[in-house]
Backbone as CSV, one residue per row, in Angstrom:
resi,resn,N_x,N_y,N_z,CA_x,CA_y,CA_z,C_x,C_y,C_z
1,MET,134.057,95.486,81.082,134.185,94.653,82.272,135.636,94.220,82.433
2,ALA,136.249,94.494,83.557,137.654,94.154,83.778,137.807,92.678,84.116
3,ARG,138.921,92.079,83.636,139.192,90.680,83.917,140.658,90.526,84.318
4,SER,140.922,89.621,85.219,142.293,89.352,85.625,142.365,87.901,86.078
5,GLY,143.016,87.057,85.275,143.079,85.651,85.631,141.688,85.055,85.676
6,ARG,141.360,84.462,86.802,140.042,83.854,86.969,139.017,84.838,87.522
7,TYR,139.492,85.971,87.959,138.574,86.943,88.579,137.984,87.874,87.536
8,LYS,136.693,88.056,87.600,135.991,88.924,86.657,135.222,89.978,87.440
9,VAL,135.533,91.244,87.191,134.852,92.337,87.891,133.492,92.578,87.248
10,LYS,132.457,92.561,88.053,131.107,92.760,87.537,130.880,94.227,87.177
11,PHE,129.897,94.457,86.310,129.531,95.822,85.959,129.148,96.593,87.220
12,ARG,129.394,97.893,87.181,129.162,98.725,88.367,127.742,98.603,88.894
13,ARG,126.719,98.700,88.024,125.333,98.661,88.496,124.974,97.289,89.063
14,ARG,125.644,96.246,88.598,125.414,94.919,89.181,126.053,94.852,90.554
15,ARG,127.247,95.432,90.687,127.923,95.463,91.993,127.113,96.248,93.003
16,GLU,126.449,97.298,92.535,125.656,98.152,93.423,124.273,97.575,93.682
17,GLY,123.977,96.426,93.103,122.678,95.791,93.316,121.541,96.497,92.618
18,LYS,121.812,97.119,91.473,120.792,97.882,90.760,120.294,97.199,89.489
19,THR,121.138,96.408,88.845,120.759,95.832,87.557,121.219,94.384,87.425
20,ASN,120.299,93.522,86.992,120.641,92.155,86.621,120.737,92.148,85.098
21,TYR,121.950,92.177,84.582,122.135,92.348,83.142,121.647,91.158,82.322
22,TYR,121.700,89.970,82.896,121.199,88.799,82.166,119.698,88.925,81.940
23,LYS,118.959,89.252,83.020,117.509,89.419,82.899,117.170,90.580,81.976
24,ARG,117.931,91.650,82.094,117.683,92.819,81.251,117.838,92.458,79.774
25,ARG,118.890,91.711,79.456,119.116,91.318,78.064,117.970,90.460,77.540
26,GLU,117.510,89.515,78.360,116.419,88.639,77.937,115.133,89.429,77.711
27,MET,114.877,90.425,78.563,113.674,91.243,78.397,113.752,92.093,77.138
28,ILE,114.915,92.646,76.871,115.096,93.464,75.666,114.909,92.614,74.416
29,LYS,115.382,91.362,74.465,115.246,90.450,73.328,113.784,90.146,73.014
30,SER,112.903,90.304,73.998,111.477,90.040,73.776,110.868,91.043,72.797
31,GLY,111.502,92.214,72.677,110.996,93.244,71.774,109.832,94.043,72.340
32,LEU,109.448,93.760,73.584,108.316,94.450,74.208,108.792,95.565,75.137
33,PRO,107.967,96.599,75.312,108.272,97.604,76.339,108.299,96.911,77.703
34,ARG,109.007,97.479,78.657,109.091,96.900,79.994,108.238,97.692,80.965
35,LEU,107.451,96.973,81.761,106.728,97.585,82.870,107.662,97.489,84.067
36,VAL,108.328,98.590,84.362,109.349,98.617,85.412,108.711,99.034,86.733
37,VAL,108.899,98.225,87.766,108.329,98.514,89.085,109.458,98.635,90.096
38,ARG,109.456,99.737,90.827,110.482,99.968,91.837,109.837,100.541,93.100
39,ARG,110.515,100.359,94.234,110.061,100.917,95.501,111.159,101.784,96.096
40,THR,110.751,102.904,96.694,111.684,103.725,97.465,111.229,103.660,98.918
41,ASN,111.867,104.420,99.770,111.459,104.432,101.178,110.090,105.068,101.381
42,LYS,109.635,105.854,100.391,108.375,106.576,100.538,107.298,106.176,99.531
43,TYR,107.717,105.802,98.327,106.734,105.637,97.257,106.900,104.341,96.463
44,ILE,105.848,104.025,95.724,105.865,102.972,94.718,105.970,103.675,93.367
45,ILE,106.852,103.203,92.510,107.057,103.825,91.200,106.878,102.782,90.103
46,ALA,106.143,103.145,89.062,105.962,102.254,87.914,106.192,103.050,86.635
47,GLN,106.898,102.449,85.700,107.186,103.099,84.420,107.049,102.084,83.290
48,VAL,106.643,102.566,82.139,106.702,101.749,80.930,107.880,102.284,80.134
49,VAL,108.849,101.419,79.899,110.138,101.826,79.340,110.455,101.056,78.059
50,VAL,111.036,101.753,77.107,111.498,101.129,75.863,113.009,101.292,75.785
51,ALA,113.712,100.204,75.479,115.172,100.253,75.362,115.575,100.859,74.024
52,ARG,116.432,101.867,74.083,116.987,102.486,72.875,118.504,102.330,72.895
53,VAL,119.138,102.561,71.761,120.595,102.463,71.676,121.259,103.449,72.630
54,VAL,120.670,104.637,72.753,121.253,105.679,73.606,120.857,105.523,75.071
55,GLY,119.967,104.566,75.358,119.511,104.362,76.725,118.015,104.139,76.783
56,ASP,117.502,103.866,77.964,116.072,103.619,78.132,115.260,104.895,77.939
57,GLU,114.125,104.754,77.274,113.191,105.869,77.102,111.924,105.570,77.894
58,VAL,111.578,106.460,78.805,110.366,106.293,79.608,109.169,106.799,78.808
59,ILE,108.237,105.911,78.519,107.036,106.276,77.765,106.009,106.922,78.690
60,VAL,105.733,106.266,79.813,104.828,106.822,80.831,105.332,106.393,82.203
61,SER,104.922,107.116,83.207,105.298,106.750,84.572,104.194,107.147,85.542
62,ALA,104.206,106.524,86.706,103.244,106.852,87.758,103.897,106.554,89.101
63,THR,103.571,107.354,90.099,104.060,107.099,91.452,102.880,107.179,92.415
64,SER,103.048,106.581,93.575,101.966,106.595,94.556,101.686,107.999,95.079
65,LYS,102.603,108.929,94.846,102.374,110.318,95.249,101.183,110.905,94.493
66,GLU,100.947,110.416,93.266,99.825,110.895,92.454,98.473,110.532,93.059
67,LEU,98.446,109.515,93.903,97.182,109.043,94.469,96.516,110.097,95.343
68,VAL,97.338,110.947,95.940,96.802,112.008,96.802,95.843,112.891,96.010
69,GLY,96.147,113.115,94.742,95.293,113.935,93.883,93.932,113.323,93.625
70,PHE,93.814,112.021,93.855,92.532,111.333,93.694,91.827,111.136,95.036
71,GLY,92.375,111.777,96.074,91.746,111.703,97.389,92.207,110.555,98.257
72,TRP,93.266,109.870,97.860,93.747,108.725,98.628,94.326,109.170,99.965
73,LYS,93.854,108.521,101.051,94.293,108.868,102.397,95.095,107.752,103.056
74,GLY,95.250,106.643,102.353,96.001,105.517,102.900,97.494,105.695,102.726
75,GLY,98.230,104.654,103.061,99.676,104.691,102.909,100.081,104.748,101.445
76,LEU,101.292,105.209,101.191,101.755,105.379,99.813,102.733,104.298,99.359
77,LYS,102.906,103.274,100.182,103.798,102.187,99.761,103.278,100.810,100.184
78,ASN,101.951,100.721,100.401,101.372,99.425,100.744,100.787,98.732,99.508
79,THR,100.175,97.584,99.710,99.647,96.795,98.596,98.533,97.522,97.860
80,SER,97.661,98.192,98.600,96.547,98.913,97.974,97.051,100.029,97.070
81,SER,97.991,100.816,97.571,98.521,101.919,96.761,99.316,101.386,95.573
82,ALA,99.989,100.251,95.746,100.734,99.641,94.639,99.778,99.261,93.505
83,TYR,98.642,98.687,93.869,97.640,98.323,92.852,97.153,99.562,92.104
84,LEU,96.854,100.615,92.834,96.334,101.837,92.219,97.372,102.484,91.302
85,VAL,98.636,102.402,91.677,99.709,102.902,90.804,99.737,102.089,89.512
86,GLY,99.573,100.777,89.633,99.526,99.923,88.454,98.361,100.262,87.549
87,LEU,97.223,100.574,88.161,96.034,100.951,87.393,96.308,102.225,86.593
88,ILE,96.915,103.205,87.250,97.222,104.481,86.594,98.218,104.299,85.456
89,VAL,99.316,103.594,85.726,100.338,103.437,84.679,99.801,102.598,83.523
90,GLY,98.891,101.673,83.823,98.268,100.878,82.767,97.423,101.734,81.847
91,TYR,96.603,102.601,82.435,95.775,103.508,81.626,96.647,104.466,80.820
92,LYS,97.679,105.000,81.452,98.573,105.926,80.751,99.240,105.245,79.556
93,ALA,99.650,103.993,79.741,100.300,103.250,78.658,99.344,103.056,77.487
94,LEU,98.107,102.676,77.784,97.117,102.462,76.727,96.830,103.753,75.968
95,LEU,96.780,104.860,76.690,96.554,106.153,76.037,97.708,106.530,75.108
96,LYS,98.892,105.985,75.385,100.066,106.238,74.536,100.218,105.184,73.436
97,GLY,99.260,104.270,73.379,99.309,103.253,72.332,100.074,101.993,72.684
98,VAL,100.516,101.878,73.927,101.211,100.665,74.379,100.167,99.688,74.910
99,LYS,100.037,98.547,74.277,99.016,97.578,74.670,99.587,96.344,75.360
100,LYS,100.882,96.118,75.178,101.501,94.926,75.758,102.887,95.267,76.284
101,ALA,103.253,94.663,77.401,104.567,94.914,78.004,105.029,93.665,78.730
102,ILE,106.273,93.685,79.156,106.826,92.585,79.944,107.254,93.144,81.295
103,LEU,106.991,92.397,82.363,107.257,92.891,83.712,108.749,92.886,84.034
104,ASP,109.208,93.988,84.616,110.597,94.138,85.053,110.580,94.543,86.521
105,ILE,110.889,93.594,87.408,110.884,93.897,88.839,112.302,94.106,89.365
106,GLY,113.257,94.197,88.440,114.631,94.457,88.854,115.174,93.350,89.734
107,LEU,115.756,93.729,90.855,116.353,92.755,91.767,115.416,92.379,92.906
108,HIS,114.141,92.808,92.815,113.167,92.397,93.826,112.971,90.888,93.763
109,ARG,112.866,90.258,94.897,112.615,88.822,94.928,111.153,88.573,94.547
110,PRO,110.890,87.675,93.594,109.511,87.438,93.137,108.683,86.636,94.139
111,THR,108.260,87.296,95.207,107.466,86.655,96.255,105.978,86.750,95.934
112,LYS,105.261,85.663,96.104,103.829,85.632,95.827,103.092,86.726,96.600
113,GLY,102.260,87.494,95.899,101.457,88.529,96.535,102.209,89.797,96.885
114,ALA,103.473,89.902,96.475,104.283,91.084,96.802,103.724,92.337,96.138
115,ARG,104.153,93.489,96.635,103.638,94.756,96.114,103.950,94.953,94.631
116,VAL,105.087,94.428,94.187,105.401,94.562,92.756,104.347,93.856,91.910
117,PHE,103.776,92.773,92.441,102.741,92.054,91.710,101.366,92.704,91.880
118,ALA,101.220,93.520,92.929,99.998,94.320,93.065,99.976,95.384,91.969
119,VAL,101.147,95.953,91.665,101.254,96.901,90.546,100.877,96.194,89.248
120,LEU,101.400,94.992,89.064,101.074,94.203,87.870,99.572,93.981,87.764
121,LYS,98.933,93.614,88.872,97.487,93.374,88.879,96.725,94.624,88.465
122,GLY,97.154,95.777,88.957,96.505,97.027,88.580,96.629,97.303,87.095
123,ALA,97.828,97.085,86.554,98.058,97.305,85.122,97.220,96.349,84.281
124,LEU,97.114,95.101,84.724,96.293,94.112,84.019,94.828,94.525,84.021
125,ASP,94.347,94.995,85.171,92.947,95.420,85.271,92.671,96.658,84.430
126,ALA,93.704,97.454,84.190,93.541,98.623,83.317,93.377,98.190,81.865
127,GLY,93.883,96.994,81.546,93.770,96.494,80.181,95.099,96.252,79.492
128,LEU,96.202,96.504,80.205,97.526,96.270,79.635,97.821,94.769,79.650
129,GLU,98.305,94.240,78.549,98.649,92.818,78.465,100.079,92.613,78.954
130,VAL,100.228,91.775,79.978,101.554,91.470,80.522,101.608,89.970,80.823
131,PRO,102.506,89.226,80.208,102.619,87.795,80.507,102.884,87.587,81.998
132,HIS,102.155,86.651,82.605,102.303,86.436,84.047,101.670,85.113,84.445
133,GLY,101.935,84.716,85.662,101.279,83.566,86.259,100.291,84.063,87.302
134,GLU,99.062,83.580,87.250,98.019,84.056,88.171,98.393,83.835,89.635
135,GLU,99.211,82.826,89.889,99.512,82.467,91.274,100.327,83.525,92.010
136,VAL,100.978,84.433,91.295,101.812,85.441,91.967,101.017,86.677,92.392
137,LEU,99.811,86.831,91.878,99.033,88.044,92.137,98.404,88.025,93.525
138,PRO,98.380,89.157,94.213,97.701,89.228,95.513,96.200,89.106,95.321
139,ASP,95.490,88.578,96.324,94.041,88.425,96.183,93.324,89.756,96.406
140,GLU,92.043,89.770,96.081,91.255,91.005,96.144,91.184,91.578,97.553
141,ASP,91.080,90.712,98.563,91.000,91.190,99.946,92.277,91.927,100.346
142,ARG,93.400,91.389,99.906,94.683,92.024,100.219,94.808,93.365,99.499
143,ILE,94.384,93.389,98.249,94.472,94.610,97.452,93.584,95.716,98.014
144,SER,92.392,95.351,98.448,91.436,96.354,98.934,91.735,96.836,100.349
145,GLY,92.683,96.168,101.024,93.014,96.574,102.387,92.102,95.974,103.435
146,LYS,91.413,94.891,103.074,90.498,94.256,104.026,91.251,93.765,105.255
147,HIS,92.473,93.283,105.059,93.274,92.794,106.191,93.615,93.932,107.152
148,ILE,93.813,95.138,106.602,94.081,96.311,107.444,92.835,96.657,108.251
149,ALA,91.683,96.630,107.585,90.414,96.957,108.241,90.105,95.975,109.369
150,GLU,90.330,94.695,109.118,90.038,93.674,110.130,90.966,93.815,111.333
151,TYR,92.235,94.083,111.067,93.189,94.262,112.161,92.855,95.518,112.960
152,ALA,92.505,96.601,112.260,92.169,97.862,112.930,90.936,97.697,113.813
153,GLU,89.936,96.997,113.301,88.705,96.786,114.071,88.984,95.962,115.323
154,LYS,89.800,94.940,115.187,90.161,94.086,116.322,90.949,94.882,117.358
155,LEU,91.926,95.646,116.893,92.764,96.428,117.802,91.965,97.524,118.497
156,LYS,91.034,98.121,117.766,90.207,99.196,118.328,89.380,98.685,119.493
157,GLY,88.903,97.444,119.377,88.092,96.856,120.438,88.911,96.400,121.630
158,GLU,90.177,96.061,121.391,91.022,95.532,122.460,91.852,96.606,123.167
159,ASN,92.342,97.559,122.395,93.229,98.579,122.971,93.126,99.847,122.126
160,GLU,92.201,100.715,122.474,91.940,101.905,121.659,93.139,102.850,121.609
161,ALA,93.887,102.931,122.705,95.060,103.813,122.734,96.108,103.339,121.718
162,LEU,96.324,102.036,121.691,97.282,101.474,120.742,96.768,101.624,119.313
163,TYR,95.456,101.463,119.154,94.822,101.636,117.838,95.082,103.048,117.305
164,LYS,94.878,104.040,118.157,95.078,105.436,117.746,96.547,105.722,117.436
165,ALA,97.432,105.100,118.190,98.866,105.312,117.971,99.327,104.642,116.679
166,ARG,98.870,103.412,116.475,99.317,102.645,115.306,98.768,103.199,113.994
167,PHE,97.566,103.738,114.056,96.938,104.259,112.839,96.822,105.781,112.863
168,SER,97.743,106.431,113.552,97.687,107.886,113.714,97.714,108.627,112.377
169,GLN,98.504,108.132,111.426,98.601,108.813,110.127,97.292,108.716,109.351
170,TYR,96.636,107.580,109.428,95.334,107.425,108.777,94.317,108.366,109.416
171,LEU,94.265,108.334,110.748,93.282,109.132,111.479,93.517,110.626,111.282
172,ALA,94.777,111.036,111.176,95.100,112.450,110.970,94.575,112.944,109.626
173,LYS,94.456,112.034,108.670,93.936,112.391,107.346,92.416,112.250,107.259
174,GLY,91.808,111.850,108.379,90.353,111.710,108.390,89.862,110.366,107.897
175,LEU,90.731,109.367,107.901,90.343,108.032,107.444,90.373,107.043,108.600
176,ASP,89.223,106.439,108.867,89.164,105.348,109.830,89.642,104.101,109.093
177,PRO,90.734,103.470,109.524,91.259,102.307,108.808,90.256,101.166,108.671
178,VAL,89.245,101.161,109.530,88.189,100.148,109.423,87.445,100.303,108.094
179,ASP,87.439,101.518,107.564,86.743,101.808,106.303,87.661,101.708,105.081
180,MET,88.831,101.114,105.245,89.803,101.060,104.155,89.254,100.446,102.861
181,PRO,88.570,99.282,102.893,88.066,98.703,101.640,87.110,99.634,100.892
182,LYS,86.253,100.309,101.631,85.312,101.244,101.014,86.064,102.425,100.399
183,HIS,87.027,102.950,101.130,87.830,104.073,100.635,88.610,103.664,99.388
184,PHE,89.157,102.461,99.406,89.901,101.954,98.252,89.012,101.917,97.007
185,GLU,87.810,101.398,97.148,86.888,101.307,96.010,86.531,102.686,95.475
186,GLU,86.339,103.641,96.384,86.002,105.004,95.960,87.132,105.621,95.132
187,VAL,88.361,105.457,95.603,89.510,106.025,94.882,89.735,105.286,93.566
188,ARG,89.579,103.982,93.584,89.723,103.207,92.346,88.721,103.671,91.299
189,ASP,87.484,103.914,91.723,86.455,104.390,90.792,86.792,105.780,90.256
190,LYS,87.348,106.639,91.112,87.748,107.981,90.664,88.817,107.896,89.580
191,ILE,89.781,107.013,89.801,90.855,106.836,88.815,90.293,106.318,87.498
192,LYS,89.433,105.308,87.576,88.832,104.742,86.361,88.043,105.798,85.603
193,ASN,87.197,106.528,86.308,86.365,107.543,85.660,87.213,108.645,85.027
194,TYR,88.282,109.029,85.705,89.165,110.072,85.178,89.788,109.637,83.858
195,TYR,90.328,108.453,83.824,90.999,107.999,82.602,90.023,107.594,81.509
196,MET,88.843,107.116,81.884,87.836,106.833,80.862,87.438,108.122,80.144
197,GLY,87.449,109.220,80.901,87.161,110.525,80.305,88.188,110.885,79.245
198,TRP,89.445,110.552,79.505,90.505,110.834,78.535,90.402,109.937,77.305
199,PHE,90.010,108.684,77.493,89.824,107.791,76.341,88.748,108.353,75.413
200,LYS,87.666,108.840,76.011,86.572,109.406,75.209,87.003,110.709,74.541
201,LYS,87.688,111.553,75.311,88.111,112.861,74.798,89.060,112.717,73.611
202,LEU,89.962,111.744,73.684,90.944,111.533,72.620,90.458,110.549,71.559
203,ASN,89.213,110.102,71.729,88.604,109.163,70.775,89.452,107.900,70.609
204,ILE,89.895,107.374,71.742,90.690,106.142,71.762,89.810,105.019,72.300
205,GLU,89.931,103.859,71.693,89.129,102.715,72.127,89.404,102.416,73.596
206,MET,88.328,102.315,74.373,88.477,102.075,75.798,88.810,100.613,76.069
207,PRO,89.494,100.338,77.190,89.790,98.955,77.557,88.506,98.139,77.631
208,GLN,88.578,96.869,77.291,87.400,96.011,77.229,86.656,95.966,78.546
209,GLU,87.399,95.901,79.660,86.771,95.833,80.976,85.894,97.053,81.222
210,ALA,86.392,98.243,80.843,85.641,99.483,81.042,84.386,99.490,80.183
211,GLU,84.479,98.962,78.960,83.324,98.926,78.076,82.243,98.020,78.637
212,GLU,82.668,96.897,79.250,81.703,95.956,79.814,80.983,96.553,80.996
213,GLU,81.689,97.413,81.766,81.065,98.056,82.922,80.009,99.060,82.489
């Protein structure tokens, strides 16, 4: 880090708005793997990362692009897809023997109910232990897309042309947005069943929630 008089030049990644080094140091000091959540213009990305001397090592990762393989027809960067990405990365982490992690949202502002916390909720439901406050998690209606369904139903009754235009991507995939909560549950169940199959196949203890079901 360059210094001159009273002026101190920040690290390049901090200048570029990519890394908060103070937070990163505190997370590394915890000794736990980091559940890293990031968003791009198209996808939600989640990784479980371990800090090494030579750099970060990605243990497992998941992106919302993977949801298509489970039949997901909704958006790939909304709250519902963020939750499902969290569910996937949580199961993947457990299969790799990672049972506990600390959340790393980078420079995202920690807003209540934000998509980064939907990822956290998914990982928690998978069985991954992550220290958190319950108040930041989005509620079940938001996660399931109930708000989308209610808005779509209202718009469909008031202005069908606008409804078709606004939800054209959903309709093109054969999904009526009014059915979003039902579709979400179907895809969530597919993901759970798929990974439960791997727990059994590899003879790994299944998450407690899955055993109770």
